[in-house]
FIMARZA-21828 format. One record per residue: residue number from 1; residue in three letters; x, y, z of N, C-alpha, C, CB in turn. Coordinates in steps of 0.1 Angstrom, whole numbers, always signed. Each point is the difference from the previous one (the first is absolute). Glycine has a CB too. Example, Ala and Ser with C-alpha at 12.3 -4.5 7.8 and 13.67 -1.06 7.14 Angstrom:
REM FIMARZA-21828
1 / ALA / +132 / -57 / +78 / -9 / +12 / +0 / +9 / +12 / +0 / -19 / -12 / +12
2 / SER / +15 / +23 / -19 / +9 / +11 / +0 / -8 / +11 / +8 / +12 / -6 / -22
END
This chain:
REM FIMARZA-21828
1 / MET / +9 / -12 / -1 / -10 / +13 / +1 / +10 / +12 / +0 / -19 / -11 / +16
2 / SER / +14 / +21 / -23 / +10 / +11 / -2 / -10 / +11 / -2 / +21 / -14 / -10
3 / SER / -14 / +27 / +13 / -7 / +12 / -4 / +7 / +7 / -11 / -10 / +2 / +23
4 / ASN / +21 / -8 / -28 / +9 / +5 / -11 / +6 / +13 / +6 / -15 / -10 / -20
5 / SER / +12 / +21 / +13 / +9 / +13 / +3 / -8 / +8 / +11 / +10 / +1 / -24
6 / TYR / -20 / -6 / +30 / -8 / +7 / +8 / +5 / -4 / +15 / -21 / +1 / -19
7 / ASP / +24 / +7 / +29 / +4 / -3 / +11 / -12 / -6 / +9 / +17 / +17 / -3
8 / ALA / -14 / -26 / +11 / -10 / -9 / +8 / -10 / +11 / +8 / +20 / -21 / +4
9 / LYS / -12 / +31 / +4 / -8 / +8 / +9 / -11 / +8 / -8 / +21 / +2 / +16
10 / SER / -16 / +3 / -27 / -10 / +7 / -9 / -12 / -9 / -4 / +18 / +14 / -8
11 / VAL / -14 / -24 / +3 / -10 / -10 / -4 / -10 / -3 / +12 / +17 / -12 / -18
12 / GLN / -12 / +9 / +30 / -6 / -3 / +10 / -10 / +10 / +5 / +19 / -12 / +3
13 / GLU / -14 / +26 / -2 / -9 / +11 / +3 / -10 / +2 / -9 / +17 / +10 / +10
14 / ALA / -13 / -11 / -26 / -11 / +3 / -8 / -11 / -13 / +0 / +16 / +16 / -14
15 / LEU / -12 / -28 / +17 / -10 / -10 / +1 / -9 / +2 / +12 / +15 / -15 / -11
16 / SER / -9 / +21 / +23 / -8 / +1 / +12 / -10 / +13 / -3 / +21 / -10 / +16
17 / ILE / -18 / +20 / -22 / -7 / +12 / -5 / -12 / -6 / -9 / +22 / +17 / +0
18 / CYS / -20 / -25 / -7 / -9 / -6 / -11 / -9 / -11 / +8 / +19 / +3 / -21
19 / GLY / -17 / -6 / +33 / -9 / -9 / +6 / +4 / -14 / +0 / -15 / +15 / -5
20 / HIS / +28 / -19 / +3 / +5 / -12 / -1 / +12 / -2 / +11 / -7 / +0 / -26
21 / ASN / +5 / -7 / +36 / +10 / -1 / +11 / +10 / -9 / -4 / -17 / +4 / +18
22 / PRO / +30 / +3 / -18 / +12 / -6 / +0 / +7 / -5 / +11 / +0 / +12 / -17
23 / GLY / -8 / -10 / +29 / +7 / -2 / +12 / +8 / +11 / +3 / -1 / -23 / -4
24 / SER / +13 / +21 / +13 / +8 / +11 / +3 / +7 / +7 / -10 / +2 / -11 / +18
25 / ILE / -2 / +24 / -19 / +8 / +8 / -10 / +13 / -1 / +5 / -18 / +16 / -6
26 / ASP / +26 / -26 / +2 / +12 / -1 / +4 / +12 / +0 / -10 / -11 / -11 / +17
27 / GLY / +5 / +12 / -31 / +11 / +1 / -10 / +4 / -13 / -5 / +8 / +19 / +10
28 / LYS / -15 / -31 / -6 / +4 / -14 / -3 / -11 / -5 / -8 / +14 / -4 / +21
29 / MET / -11 / -2 / -33 / -9 / -6 / -9 / -4 / -15 / +4 / +10 / +15 / -18
30 / GLY / -18 / -15 / +30 / -2 / -15 / +3 / -13 / -5 / -4 / +16 / +3 / +19
31 / PRO / -21 / -13 / -14 / -13 / -8 / -3 / -12 / +11 / +1 / +8 / -23 / +10
32 / ASN / -9 / +30 / +0 / -12 / +9 / +3 / +1 / +10 / -10 / -2 / -4 / +26
33 / THR / +12 / +9 / -31 / +2 / +11 / -10 / -4 / -6 / -14 / +20 / +12 / +14
34 / GLU / -17 / -24 / -17 / -3 / -8 / -13 / -14 / -3 / +1 / +21 / -12 / -3
35 / LYS / -27 / +9 / +13 / -15 / -4 / +1 / -8 / +13 / -1 / +4 / -20 / +15
36 / ALA / +2 / +33 / -11 / -8 / +12 / -2 / +3 / +6 / -15 / +0 / +5 / +25
37 / ILE / +12 / -9 / -31 / +1 / +4 / -13 / -12 / -8 / -10 / +27 / +6 / +6
38 / LYS / -26 / -19 / -3 / -10 / -8 / -7 / -14 / +4 / +1 / +15 / -17 / +4
39 / SER / -18 / +21 / +9 / -14 / +4 / +2 / -3 / +13 / -7 / +1 / -12 / +21
40 / PHE / +9 / +20 / -21 / -3 / +13 / -7 / +0 / -2 / -15 / +11 / +14 / +19
41 / GLN / -3 / -23 / -24 / +0 / -3 / -14 / -13 / -6 / -4 / +24 / -4 / +0
42 / LYS / -29 / -5 / +8 / -12 / -5 / -5 / -11 / +9 / +0 / +8 / -21 / +6
43 / GLU / -10 / +32 / +5 / -9 / +9 / +1 / +1 / +9 / -11 / +0 / -3 / +24
44 / ALA / +11 / +7 / -27 / +4 / +10 / -10 / -1 / -6 / -15 / +16 / +11 / +18
45 / GLY / -18 / -24 / -20 / -2 / -6 / -14 / +14 / -3 / -9 / -24 / +13 / +0
46 / VAL / +35 / -12 / +7 / +12 / -2 / -5 / +4 / -14 / +3 / +4 / +23 / +1
47 / GLY / +4 / -28 / -10 / +7 / -14 / +1 / +4 / -2 / +15 / +10 / +1 / -24
48 / VAL / -13 / -12 / +30 / +3 / -3 / +14 / +13 / -9 / +1 / -26 / +1 / +7
49 / ASP / +38 / +6 / -4 / +12 / -7 / +0 / +8 / +3 / +13 / -1 / +2 / -26
50 / GLY / -5 / +8 / +33 / +8 / +3 / +12 / +12 / +9 / -2 / -7 / -22 / +9
51 / ILE / +10 / +28 / -23 / +10 / +9 / -3 / -5 / +13 / -2 / +13 / -17 / -10
52 / VAL / -8 / +27 / +15 / -3 / +14 / -5 / +6 / +4 / -11 / -4 / +6 / +19
53 / GLY / -2 / -9 / -31 / +7 / +5 / -12 / -8 / +11 / -6 / +10 / -22 / -3
54 / PRO / -10 / +25 / -10 / -6 / +12 / -7 / -15 / +0 / +2 / +18 / +0 / -17
55 / ASN / -25 / -13 / +15 / -14 / +1 / +2 / -5 / +3 / +14 / -1 / -14 / -19
56 / THR / +7 / +9 / +29 / -2 / +1 / +12 / +3 / +13 / +7 / +3 / -22 / -1
57 / SER / +8 / +29 / -4 / +3 / +12 / +6 / -9 / +10 / -7 / +25 / -7 / +5
58 / ALA / -29 / +5 / -18 / -10 / +10 / -6 / -13 / -1 / +9 / +10 / -1 / -25
59 / ALA / -15 / -11 / +28 / -11 / -3 / +7 / +1 / +7 / +15 / -4 / -23 / -15
60 / LEU / +16 / +23 / +21 / +2 / +5 / +13 / +0 / +15 / -2 / +14 / -20 / +7
61 / ALA / -8 / +25 / -18 / -1 / +16 / -1 / -13 / +5 / -1 / +20 / +0 / -10
62 / LYS / -28 / -9 / +1 / -13 / +6 / -2 / -9 / -1 / +14 / +2 / -7 / -27
63 / THR / -2 / -6 / +33 / -7 / +0 / +13 / +5 / +11 / +11 / -4 / -25 / -5
64 / LEU / +16 / +27 / +5 / +6 / +11 / +10 / -4 / +12 / -3 / +20 / -12 / +4
65 / GLY / -22 / +16 / -17 / -6 / +12 / -4 / -14 / +2 / +5 / +14 / -2 / -19
66 / GLU / -21 / -7 / +20 / -12 / +0 / +5 / -2 / +1 / +15 / -4 / -13 / -20
67 / LYS / +16 / +11 / +27 / +1 / -1 / +14 / +3 / +14 / +6 / +8 / -23 / -3
68 / SER / -5 / +25 / +16 / +4 / +12 / +6 / +13 / +7 / -3 / -13 / -7 / +15
69 / VAL / +13 / +20 / -11 / +13 / +8 / -5 / +10 / -9 / +5 / -8 / +24 / +2
70 / ARG / +9 / -31 / +9 / +11 / -8 / +5 / +8 / -7 / -12 / -14 / -4 / +23
71 / ALA / +4 / -1 / -31 / +5 / -10 / -11 / +6 / +8 / -11 / -18 / -17 / +6
72 / SER / +17 / +30 / -8 / +6 / +6 / -12 / +15 / -3 / -3 / -17 / +18 / +5
73 / GLY / +24 / -18 / +4 / +15 / -4 / +0 / +3 / -13 / -7 / +3 / +13 / +22
74 / LEU / -10 / -22 / -17 / +0 / -15 / -4 / -6 / +0 / -14 / -3 / -9 / +23
75 / LYS / -7 / +16 / -27 / -6 / +0 / -13 / +11 / +4 / -10 / -23 / +6 / +11
76 / GLY / +31 / +4 / -8 / +11 / +4 / -9 / +11 / -10 / -1 / -5 / +23 / +6
77 / TYR / +7 / -29 / +4 / +11 / -11 / +1 / -3 / -10 / -9 / +6 / +4 / +23
78 / PHE / -17 / -10 / -22 / -6 / -10 / -10 / -2 / +4 / -14 / -12 / -10 / +18
79 / GLU / +8 / +22 / -21 / -2 / +6 / -13 / +14 / +1 / -7 / -20 / +12 / +8
80 / SER / +31 / -9 / +0 / +13 / +3 / -5 / +7 / -13 / -3 / +1 / +22 / +13
81 / GLY / -6 / -33 / -9 / +7 / -13 / -2 / +9 / -4 / +13 / -1 / +5 / -25
82 / GLY / +1 / +2 / +35 / +5 / -4 / +12 / +16 / -1 / +1 / -23 / -12 / +2
83 / GLY / +28 / +6 / -13 / +15 / -3 / +0 / +2 / -5 / -14 / +3 / -5 / +25
84 / ALA / +10 / +3 / -28 / +3 / -6 / -12 / -2 / -15 / -1 / +15 / +18 / -3
85 / GLY / -20 / -22 / -10 / -2 / -15 / -3 / -12 / -6 / +5 / +24 / -1 / +0
86 / ALA / -35 / +9 / +2 / -13 / -6 / +4 / -4 / -10 / -12 / -8 / +20 / +14
87 / SER / +4 / -33 / -11 / -5 / -8 / -7 / -9 / -10 / +9 / +20 / +4 / -18
88 / GLY / -29 / -11 / +9 / -8 / -11 / +9 / -15 / +4 / -4 / +17 / -4 / +21
89 / ASP / -26 / -1 / -13 / -13 / +0 / -4 / -4 / -10 / -13 / +1 / +25 / +11
90 / MET / -13 / -30 / -9 / -2 / -9 / -12 / -9 / +7 / -10 / +3 / -21 / +14
END
């Protein structure tokens, strides 16, 4: 399981804001975070693979954009690709 170029803490915080509990926001991509990613992917209608790639990051950005002002920084993070070499999603 991987988040590719997205740091785990940002992924966890985004999932939490979107209503998908990743467990502790500890910066570790463990089984609770993977479960939350898959839950989000299913709800968002993107390929369910537990990886935050282009399709999942776009869905996170869209969902975060619909959430509180607190989410605006994370929205920009996912829209910008988070980091180099993003890949994944079905």
